[in-house]
TORKOL-4160 file (C-alpha; in steps of 0.2 Angstrom, whole numbers, padded with zeros to 4 digits, m for minus):
198
<pt num="1" X="0000" Y="0000" Z="0000"/>
<pt num="2" X="0015" Y="0011" Z="0003"/>
<pt num="3" X="0022" Y="0008" Z="m0014"/>
<pt num="4" X="0005" Y="0012" Z="m0022"/>
<pt num="5" X="0002" Y="0028" Z="m0012"/>
<pt num="6" X="0019" Y="0034" Z="m0017"/>
<pt num="7" X="0016" Y="0030" Z="m0035"/>
<pt num="8" X="0000" Y="0041" Z="m0033"/>
<pt num="9" X="0008" Y="0055" Z="m0025"/>
<pt num="10" X="m0002" Y="0053" Z="m0009"/>
<pt num="11" X="0001" Y="0047" Z="0009"/>
<pt num="12" X="m0004" Y="0030" Z="0015"/>
<pt num="13" X="m0017" Y="0038" Z="0026"/>
<pt num="14" X="m0025" Y="0046" Z="0011"/>
<pt num="15" X="m0025" Y="0029" Z="0001"/>
<pt num="16" X="m0033" Y="0021" Z="0016"/>
<pt num="17" X="m0047" Y="0034" Z="0016"/>
<pt num="18" X="m0052" Y="0026" Z="m0001"/>
<pt num="19" X="m0048" Y="0008" Z="0001"/>
<pt num="20" X="m0048" Y="m0001" Z="0018"/>
<pt num="21" X="m0036" Y="m0015" Z="0013"/>
<pt num="22" X="m0025" Y="m0022" Z="m0001"/>
<pt num="23" X="m0039" Y="m0034" Z="m0004"/>
<pt num="24" X="m0051" Y="m0021" Z="m0007"/>
<pt num="25" X="m0039" Y="m0011" Z="m0019"/>
<pt num="26" X="m0036" Y="m0027" Z="m0029"/>
<pt num="27" X="m0054" Y="m0031" Z="m0030"/>
<pt num="28" X="m0058" Y="m0013" Z="m0035"/>
<pt num="29" X="m0046" Y="m0015" Z="m0049"/>
<pt num="30" X="m0053" Y="m0031" Z="m0055"/>
<pt num="31" X="m0071" Y="m0025" Z="m0054"/>
<pt num="32" X="m0068" Y="m0009" Z="m0063"/>
<pt num="33" X="m0059" Y="m0018" Z="m0077"/>
<pt num="34" X="m0073" Y="m0030" Z="m0078"/>
<pt num="35" X="m0085" Y="m0016" Z="m0079"/>
<pt num="36" X="m0076" Y="m0009" Z="m0094"/>
<pt num="37" X="m0075" Y="m0025" Z="m0102"/>
<pt num="38" X="m0094" Y="m0028" Z="m0100"/>
<pt num="39" X="m0098" Y="m0011" Z="m0107"/>
<pt num="40" X="m0086" Y="m0016" Z="m0122"/>
<pt num="41" X="m0096" Y="m0032" Z="m0124"/>
<pt num="42" X="m0113" Y="m0022" Z="m0123"/>
<pt num="43" X="m0107" Y="m0010" Z="m0137"/>
<pt num="44" X="m0102" Y="m0025" Z="m0148"/>
<pt num="45" X="m0120" Y="m0033" Z="m0146"/>
<pt num="46" X="m0127" Y="m0016" Z="m0152"/>
<pt num="47" X="m0116" Y="m0016" Z="m0168"/>
<pt num="48" X="m0130" Y="m0024" Z="m0179"/>
<pt num="49" X="m0119" Y="m0019" Z="m0194"/>
<pt num="50" X="m0107" Y="m0032" Z="m0190"/>
<pt num="51" X="m0108" Y="m0051" Z="m0192"/>
<pt num="52" X="m0102" Y="m0063" Z="m0179"/>
<pt num="53" X="m0084" Y="m0062" Z="m0186"/>
<pt num="54" X="m0084" Y="m0043" Z="m0185"/>
<pt num="55" X="m0091" Y="m0043" Z="m0168"/>
<pt num="56" X="m0078" Y="m0055" Z="m0162"/>
<pt num="57" X="m0064" Y="m0045" Z="m0170"/>
<pt num="58" X="m0071" Y="m0030" Z="m0160"/>
<pt num="59" X="m0071" Y="m0040" Z="m0144"/>
<pt num="60" X="m0053" Y="m0046" Z="m0146"/>
<pt num="61" X="m0046" Y="m0029" Z="m0151"/>
<pt num="62" X="m0056" Y="m0020" Z="m0137"/>
<pt num="63" X="m0051" Y="m0032" Z="m0124"/>
<pt num="64" X="m0032" Y="m0030" Z="m0128"/>
<pt num="65" X="m0034" Y="m0011" Z="m0128"/>
<pt num="66" X="m0044" Y="m0010" Z="m0112"/>
<pt num="67" X="m0032" Y="m0020" Z="m0102"/>
<pt num="68" X="m0015" Y="m0013" Z="m0109"/>
<pt num="69" X="m0020" Y="0005" Z="m0112"/>
<pt num="70" X="m0037" Y="0011" Z="m0107"/>
<pt num="71" X="m0037" Y="0004" Z="m0090"/>
<pt num="72" X="m0022" Y="0007" Z="m0078"/>
<pt num="73" X="m0018" Y="m0007" Z="m0066"/>
<pt num="74" X="m0025" Y="m0021" Z="m0078"/>
<pt num="75" X="m0012" Y="m0033" Z="m0073"/>
<pt num="76" X="m0022" Y="m0035" Z="m0057"/>
<pt num="77" X="m0037" Y="m0041" Z="m0068"/>
<pt num="78" X="m0028" Y="m0058" Z="m0069"/>
<pt num="79" X="m0024" Y="m0060" Z="m0050"/>
<pt num="80" X="m0041" Y="m0067" Z="m0046"/>
<pt num="81" X="m0034" Y="m0081" Z="m0035"/>
<pt num="82" X="m0026" Y="m0068" Z="m0023"/>
<pt num="83" X="m0042" Y="m0062" Z="m0017"/>
<pt num="84" X="m0052" Y="m0068" Z="m0002"/>
<pt num="85" X="m0066" Y="m0080" Z="m0006"/>
<pt num="86" X="m0080" Y="m0067" Z="m0004"/>
<pt num="87" X="m0072" Y="m0055" Z="m0016"/>
<pt num="88" X="m0066" Y="m0069" Z="m0028"/>
<pt num="89" X="m0084" Y="m0076" Z="m0030"/>
<pt num="90" X="m0091" Y="m0060" Z="m0036"/>
<pt num="91" X="m0077" Y="m0056" Z="m0048"/>
<pt num="92" X="m0078" Y="m0074" Z="m0055"/>
<pt num="93" X="m0097" Y="m0072" Z="m0058"/>
<pt num="94" X="m0094" Y="m0056" Z="m0067"/>
<pt num="95" X="m0080" Y="m0065" Z="m0077"/>
<pt num="96" X="m0091" Y="m0079" Z="m0081"/>
<pt num="97" X="m0105" Y="m0067" Z="m0088"/>
<pt num="98" X="m0092" Y="m0059" Z="m0099"/>
<pt num="99" X="m0086" Y="m0076" Z="m0105"/>
<pt num="100" X="m0104" Y="m0080" Z="m0110"/>
<pt num="101" X="m0105" Y="m0064" Z="m0120"/>
<pt num="102" X="m0090" Y="m0070" Z="m0130"/>
<pt num="103" X="m0097" Y="m0087" Z="m0131"/>
<pt num="104" X="m0113" Y="m0080" Z="m0138"/>
<pt num="105" X="m0104" Y="m0071" Z="m0152"/>
<pt num="106" X="m0094" Y="m0087" Z="m0156"/>
<pt num="107" X="m0111" Y="m0097" Z="m0156"/>
<pt num="108" X="m0119" Y="m0085" Z="m0168"/>
<pt num="109" X="m0104" Y="m0087" Z="m0180"/>
<pt num="110" X="m0105" Y="m0106" Z="m0179"/>
<pt num="111" X="m0124" Y="m0105" Z="m0182"/>
<pt num="112" X="m0122" Y="m0094" Z="m0198"/>
<pt num="113" X="m0108" Y="m0105" Z="m0204"/>
<pt num="114" X="m0095" Y="m0092" Z="m0202"/>
<pt num="115" X="m0085" Y="m0101" Z="m0189"/>
<pt num="116" X="m0080" Y="m0120" Z="m0188"/>
<pt num="117" X="m0075" Y="m0125" Z="m0170"/>
<pt num="118" X="m0075" Y="m0142" Z="m0161"/>
<pt num="119" X="m0080" Y="m0134" Z="m0145"/>
<pt num="120" X="m0087" Y="m0116" Z="m0142"/>
<pt num="121" X="m0081" Y="m0115" Z="m0124"/>
<pt num="122" X="m0064" Y="m0120" Z="m0128"/>
<pt num="123" X="m0062" Y="m0109" Z="m0143"/>
<pt num="124" X="m0068" Y="m0094" Z="m0132"/>
<pt num="125" X="m0056" Y="m0098" Z="m0117"/>
<pt num="126" X="m0042" Y="m0100" Z="m0130"/>
<pt num="127" X="m0045" Y="m0083" Z="m0137"/>
<pt num="128" X="m0048" Y="m0075" Z="m0119"/>
<pt num="129" X="m0032" Y="m0083" Z="m0112"/>
<pt num="130" X="m0022" Y="m0076" Z="m0126"/>
<pt num="131" X="m0029" Y="m0059" Z="m0125"/>
<pt num="132" X="m0027" Y="m0058" Z="m0106"/>
<pt num="133" X="m0009" Y="m0064" Z="m0107"/>
<pt num="134" X="m0004" Y="m0048" Z="m0116"/>
<pt num="135" X="m0004" Y="m0039" Z="m0099"/>
<pt num="136" X="0012" Y="m0050" Z="m0095"/>
<pt num="137" X="0022" Y="m0045" Z="m0109"/>
<pt num="138" X="0015" Y="m0029" Z="m0117"/>
<pt num="139" X="0025" Y="m0013" Z="m0114"/>
<pt num="140" X="0018" Y="0005" Z="m0118"/>
<pt num="141" X="0035" Y="0010" Z="m0124"/>
<pt num="142" X="0037" Y="m0005" Z="m0136"/>
<pt num="143" X="0037" Y="m0005" Z="m0154"/>
<pt num="144" X="0018" Y="m0007" Z="m0156"/>
<pt num="145" X="0003" Y="0002" Z="m0148"/>
<pt num="146" X="m0010" Y="m0008" Z="m0138"/>
<pt num="147" X="m0021" Y="m0005" Z="m0153"/>
<pt num="148" X="m0009" Y="m0012" Z="m0165"/>
<pt num="149" X="m0006" Y="m0027" Z="m0154"/>
<pt num="150" X="m0025" Y="m0029" Z="m0152"/>
<pt num="151" X="m0028" Y="m0028" Z="m0171"/>
<pt num="152" X="m0015" Y="m0041" Z="m0174"/>
<pt num="153" X="m0022" Y="m0053" Z="m0161"/>
<pt num="154" X="m0040" Y="m0050" Z="m0168"/>
<pt num="155" X="m0034" Y="m0054" Z="m0185"/>
<pt num="156" X="m0025" Y="m0071" Z="m0180"/>
<pt num="157" X="m0038" Y="m0076" Z="m0168"/>
<pt num="158" X="m0054" Y="m0073" Z="m0178"/>
<pt num="159" X="m0045" Y="m0080" Z="m0194"/>
<pt num="160" X="m0042" Y="m0096" Z="m0185"/>
<pt num="161" X="m0061" Y="m0100" Z="m0183"/>
<pt num="162" X="m0067" Y="m0095" Z="m0200"/>
<pt num="163" X="m0073" Y="m0108" Z="m0212"/>
<pt num="164" X="m0067" Y="m0097" Z="m0226"/>
<pt num="165" X="m0052" Y="m0087" Z="m0220"/>
<pt num="166" X="m0045" Y="m0085" Z="m0238"/>
<pt num="167" X="m0060" Y="m0072" Z="m0242"/>
<pt num="168" X="m0061" Y="m0064" Z="m0226"/>
<pt num="169" X="m0058" Y="m0045" Z="m0224"/>
<pt num="170" X="m0057" Y="m0039" Z="m0206"/>
<pt num="171" X="m0069" Y="m0024" Z="m0202"/>
<pt num="172" X="m0064" Y="m0007" Z="m0200"/>
<pt num="173" X="m0064" Y="m0002" Z="m0181"/>
<pt num="174" X="m0061" Y="0017" Z="m0178"/>
<pt num="175" X="m0048" Y="0021" Z="m0164"/>
<pt num="176" X="m0060" Y="0035" Z="m0158"/>
<pt num="177" X="m0074" Y="0023" Z="m0157"/>
<pt num="178" X="m0065" Y="0012" Z="m0145"/>
<pt num="179" X="m0058" Y="0027" Z="m0135"/>
<pt num="180" X="m0077" Y="0033" Z="m0133"/>
<pt num="181" X="m0081" Y="0016" Z="m0126"/>
<pt num="182" X="m0067" Y="0016" Z="m0113"/>
<pt num="183" X="m0070" Y="0035" Z="m0109"/>
<pt num="184" X="m0081" Y="0031" Z="m0094"/>
<pt num="185" X="m0078" Y="0039" Z="m0077"/>
<pt num="186" X="m0087" Y="0025" Z="m0067"/>
<pt num="187" X="m0073" Y="0022" Z="m0055"/>
<pt num="188" X="m0081" Y="0032" Z="m0041"/>
<pt num="189" X="m0098" Y="0024" Z="m0043"/>
<pt num="190" X="m0090" Y="0006" Z="m0045"/>
<pt num="191" X="m0080" Y="0008" Z="m0029"/>
<pt num="192" X="m0095" Y="0015" Z="m0019"/>
<pt num="193" X="m0105" Y="0000" Z="m0024"/>
<pt num="194" X="m0091" Y="m0012" Z="m0020"/>
<pt num="195" X="m0089" Y="m0004" Z="m0003"/>
<pt num="196" X="m0108" Y="m0004" Z="0001"/>
<pt num="197" X="m0108" Y="m0023" Z="m0002"/>
<pt num="198" X="m0095" Y="m0026" Z="0011"/>
């Protein structure tokens, strides 16, 4: 907590005003990140102009951008096992709902003959695992932006599911569109709801 406070330019006492413990801070980071990802999935659901392949492309790209650029502290998003059971159960429930949103897109692609997969759950988990792992190695000062990395991931992962990859053209996704999705100041409301439940 001292290191976090120092990085934020505040005293430990000030940090404890907002977060009672390390567990609460970690849970907040995870819950806030999940909130942004759920919002991304909701925005994808509203994109009626995109078929399942385009929606999945949007999900992969947005997921990578969210965790590596739009939401600071996203490495904590992967540390679910470090939470006490009460916090962990709530985060796992939110994560499961998000996974279900991805699976629904994959399922639509299978139904429409766009995707060929042996198991929709396994395909979904493989893509989410790959996208989540970028927080372990991505560096903001590296050769590529989070958007560029996300776009490459989206191209590779979606192409791997397609029944006709040779003819596929990825959709055009506007960087400003993604920025608008993640430009949500919901952190205060999220933390207030989190604290109220505890």
